[in-house]
N, C-alpha and C positions, 0 to 999 in steps of 0.2 A: 548604564549597570554591567556591575564589574562581578567576573565569574573567576574565584578564585580558584589554584589547583587543585583543593582534596575537591571542589563541586563537580570540577574536570574529570576529577579520576571515578567521583562516583556517579554523573552520568556515562560514561563510559565502561562501567560496572556493569551499570542497571541496560543499556545499549549491546553486552556483550563485544564488549571491543577490548581490546589486550593492546594497552597503549604502559612501553615503560614510562619509567621513572624520570627519563630526564626532555623525554618529550611535552610533557604534561602543562608544564607551562607556554607552551606556541600553543596547544591543543586551547585553554582555558580564554585564549589572549583571541585567538580566533572564533572562540566563540563569546565572548568579550561583543567582539567588530560583528556577527550575526544580532544581536539583541542590541544593537544603538543601531545597528538597518533596520534591525522590526520598526523599533521605538519613532526612528524616521517618519517610513511608511505612515503613521500612524498620527501626522502632523496634519499628512495631506487630505486639502479641504476635497470628496469627493461626491457632495450633496446632491448638486443637479447630475450628475455620468448619471448614465443606466448601465445593469449591467450587460457583458456581453461574452457567447461564447468563445468567439472568435477575432484576430484584430477586420480580417473580410469579414463583411457582410454575406452570408449564404445559410441557406435553410440546413440544417438535417435532413440525406437523405432517410423517408420512412421505406419499410419493407411492411408485409401484410404481415395482418397477425395471426396467424391460422394455426389451427392444433395440427400436429407431426408426429407421426413415429421416429421422423429420422432415416425412416428405410438404410438403418443398417442395423442389424439385430444380430444379423450372423455375423456380422464384423466385428463389436462388442462382445457377443459371446466364444467369439475362438483366444478369448484369453483369461477365460475362468475355469477355475482349476477343473470341477463338476457344473455341469450345462442340461440339464433334462425339460424336455416339449418347451423350450425357444425361451424357460429362464435362468438362475443362477441360484444351482441348486448349493443349500446351505445345512451345515449339522442341525440338530434341535437343539436348542437350547433351554427350554422353556419345561421343566419335569412335572 
């Protein structure tokens, strides 16, 4: 698949990346190379390959699934502009 400079400019605009006009042909060529590599990956036979998380066989570390309050209420509320009785105080917004 080949990407032209107009498509490369549109992608750069959508990604909010400023690209000078003289750099657009190189960007289009890079995009084409990336898409070519993706097409090559589509040709690989992975029928009998099991999915894996890592290249080394290991189990993920587990932690207990316990509900806690974090025990940091004072630290969290120290940054609040207005805190009362252990909660964030906000102005009334419903009339």
